[in-house]
C-alpha positions in Angstrom: 0.0 0.0 0.0 1.6 3.2 -1.2 -0.2 5.3 1.4 1.2 3.3 4.3 4.7 3.6 2.8 4.3 7.3 2.3 2.8 8.0 5.8 6.0 9.6 7.2 7.1 11.3 4.0 6.9 15.1 4.2 4.5 16.5 1.6 3.2 13.0 0.5 -0.4 13.1 -0.7 -2.7 10.2 -0.2 -3.8 8.2 -3.2 -7.4 7.1 -3.2 -8.4 3.9 -5.0 -11.6 3.9 -7.2 -12.8 0.4 -8.0 -15.1 -0.2 -11.0 -17.2 -3.3 -11.7 -15.4 -6.0 -13.7 -18.6 -6.4 -15.7 -17.6 -3.2 -17.4 -13.8 -3.0 -17.1 -11.1 -5.6 -17.3 -7.5 -5.5 -16.1 -5.9 -2.2 -15.2 -9.2 -0.5 -16.1 -10.8 -2.1 -13.1 -8.8 0.1 -10.7 -8.1 3.8 -11.0 -6.7 6.3 -8.5 -7.1 10.0 -7.6 -4.8 12.2 -5.4 -6.2 13.6 -2.2 -4.8 17.2 -2.3 -6.0 18.2 1.2 -3.4 19.8 3.5 -1.5 17.4 5.8 -0.3 17.8 9.4 1.9 20.8 9.8 4.5 20.9 12.6 7.2 23.3 13.7 10.9 22.4 13.2 12.6 25.7 13.9 14.8 25.4 10.8 14.8 28.6 8.8 14.7 26.9 5.4 12.0 24.4 6.3 8.8 25.6 4.6 5.2 24.3 4.6 2.2 25.3 2.6 -0.8 25.8 4.8 -3.1 25.9 1.8 -3.4 23.8 -1.4 -0.6 24.2 -3.8 2.9 23.1 -4.8 6.5 24.4 -4.8 8.3 24.1 -8.1 11.8 22.8 -8.8 14.0 22.1 -11.8 15.1 18.6 -12.8 16.9 17.2 -15.9 13.4 16.1 -17.0 11.9 19.5 -16.6 9.9 21.3 -13.9 8.4 19.2 -11.1 6.1 20.0 -8.2 6.3 19.1 -4.5 4.8 19.9 -1.1 8.0 18.7 0.6 9.6 22.0 1.8 12.7 20.7 3.4 15.0 23.1 1.6 18.7 23.9 1.9 21.3 26.2 0.4 24.4 25.0 -1.6 27.8 26.6 -1.6 26.8 28.8 -4.6 23.8 30.2 -2.8 21.1 28.3 -4.7 18.0 27.2 -2.8 17.7 23.4 -3.2 15.1 20.7 -2.5 16.0 17.8 -0.2 17.0 15.9 -3.3 19.4 18.7 -4.4 17.2 20.1 -7.2 17.0 23.9 -7.6 13.9 25.6 -6.3 12.2 28.0 -8.7 11.0 31.5 -8.2 7.8 33.0 -9.7 9.7 34.2 -12.8 10.8 30.6 -13.5 14.4 31.0 -12.6 16.3 29.2 -9.8 16.4 31.0 -6.5 19.9 32.2 -5.6 21.2 34.3 -2.8 23.7 37.0 -4.0 25.8 36.1 -1.0 25.5 33.3 1.5 24.3 34.7 4.9 26.5 34.1 7.9 23.4 32.8 9.7 20.4 31.4 8.0 18.3 33.0 10.7 18.9 36.2 8.8 16.6 34.8 6.1 12.9 35.8 6.3 10.1 34.3 4.2 6.6 35.7 4.5 3.3 33.9 3.9 3.3 35.2 0.3 6.6 33.3 -0.3 8.7 36.5 -0.6 12.3 35.8 0.5 14.4 38.5 2.1 17.8 38.4 3.8 19.4 40.8 6.3 22.5 42.6 5.1 24.9 43.1 7.9 26.8 45.8 6.1 23.9 48.2 5.6 21.6 46.9 8.3 18.7 46.4 5.9 16.6 43.6 4.6 17.2 42.9 1.0 14.8 41.2 -1.4 16.0 37.9 -2.9 13.1 36.3 -4.8 9.5 35.0 -4.5 8.8 31.3 -4.3 6.8 29.8 -7.1 3.7 28.3 -5.6 1.3 26.7 -8.2 -1.9 24.8 -8.2 -2.2 21.2 -9.5 -2.4 22.5 -13.1 0.8 24.4 -12.8 -0.8 27.8 -12.8 0.2 30.4 -10.1 -1.9 29.7 -7.0 -4.6 32.2 -6.2 -3.8 32.0 -2.4 -0.5 31.3 -0.9 0.2 30.6 2.8 3.9 29.8 3.3 5.0 28.9 6.8 8.6 29.4 7.6 10.2 27.0 10.1 7.5 24.4 9.5 7.1 21.1 7.6 4.0 19.4 6.3 3.8 15.7 7.0 1.7 13.5 4.7 -2.1 13.7 4.7 -2.4 10.0 5.3 -4.2 8.7 8.4 -3.0 5.2 9.3 -6.4 4.2 10.8 -8.2 5.2 7.6 -5.8 3.0 5.5 -6.3 0.0 7.8 -10.1 0.3 7.8 -10.3 0.8 4.0 -8.3 -2.4 3.2 -11.2 -4.6 4.4 -14.1 -3.2 2.2 -11.8 -2.9 -0.8 -10.8 -6.6 -0.5 -14.5 -7.5 -0.2 -15.4 -5.4 -3.2 -12.8 -7.1 -5.3 -14.0 -10.5 -4.2 -17.6 -9.7 -5.0 -16.8 -8.3 -8.4 -14.5 -11.3 -9.1 -17.3 -13.8 -8.4 -19.8 -11.9 -10.5 -17.4 -11.7 -13.4 -16.6 -15.4 -13.2 -20.3 -16.3 -13.5 -20.6 -14.1 -16.5 -17.6 -15.6 -18.2 -18.8 -19.1 -17.5 -22.2 -18.3 -19.0 -20.5 -16.9 -22.0 -18.2 -19.9 -22.5 -21.1 -22.3 -22.2 -22.9 -20.4 -25.0 -19.6 -20.6 -27.0 -19.4 -24.3 -26.4 -23.0 -24.9 -27.6 -22.0 -23.2 -30.9 -18.5 -24.5 -31.5 -18.3 -27.7 -29.5 -15.2 -26.6 -27.7 -14.7 -28.2 -24.3 -16.4 -25.9 -21.8 -14.3 -27.2 -18.9 -10.9 -26.6 -20.6 -11.8 -23.1 -21.8 -13.4 -22.1 -18.5 -10.2 -23.1 -16.6 -8.1 -20.9 -18.9 -10.3 -17.9 -18.5 -10.7 -18.2 -14.8 -6.9 -18.7 -14.3 -6.3 -15.6 -16.3 -8.8 -13.6 -14.3 -7.4 -14.8 -11.0 -3.9 -13.6 -12.1 -5.4 -10.2 -13.1 -7.2 -9.8 -9.7 -4.1 -10.8 -7.8 -2.0 -8.3 -9.7 -4.5 -5.5 -9.1 -4.9 -6.2 -5.3 -1.1 -6.3 -4.9 -0.7 -3.0 -6.7 -3.3 -1.3 -4.5 
């Protein structure tokens, strides 16, 4: 179960399974998923570059495969002043460029990030706060989010609830079993009709179809 595995992963979003009747769908079409984009549990870490989104939305970062989105705000700074994700990818600003500090602050506590995602750093030489960049926060379509609520010094845990996952395993298994039995009955009836027309052994053909169906069901339940 991906949700149980992702339970302790910052920013992980729960995947909900949607089961369709096997009388209409076969194989991978019997199970689809949707992402639960509700906000997860937010907790304080005290680390300046730990950021959480208190509303729906995603940070953007640059990878060799293009721009990606995440709610995992465990950021850090490299030796060149770039703001990086936990996996060392460059975090993007609203203008689409990687966020980079002109100079690395002596103390990261001099970095201030407001709820709109605007980043400023205190300049010890002139005693003033200087603007660095604004975080790119987008909705699930990749468009700039209408509302942004960035929390500095916080991390969002996953939105998975362990008790929910445990309780949902039982009805899903029952649903699969019920659809399995119904589909088997329909297949057997179809094969019997086929046997009456062609003379093919009903028993042999039925075993082949049922074995194939069982393998499909097993594959789907394991992937869920």
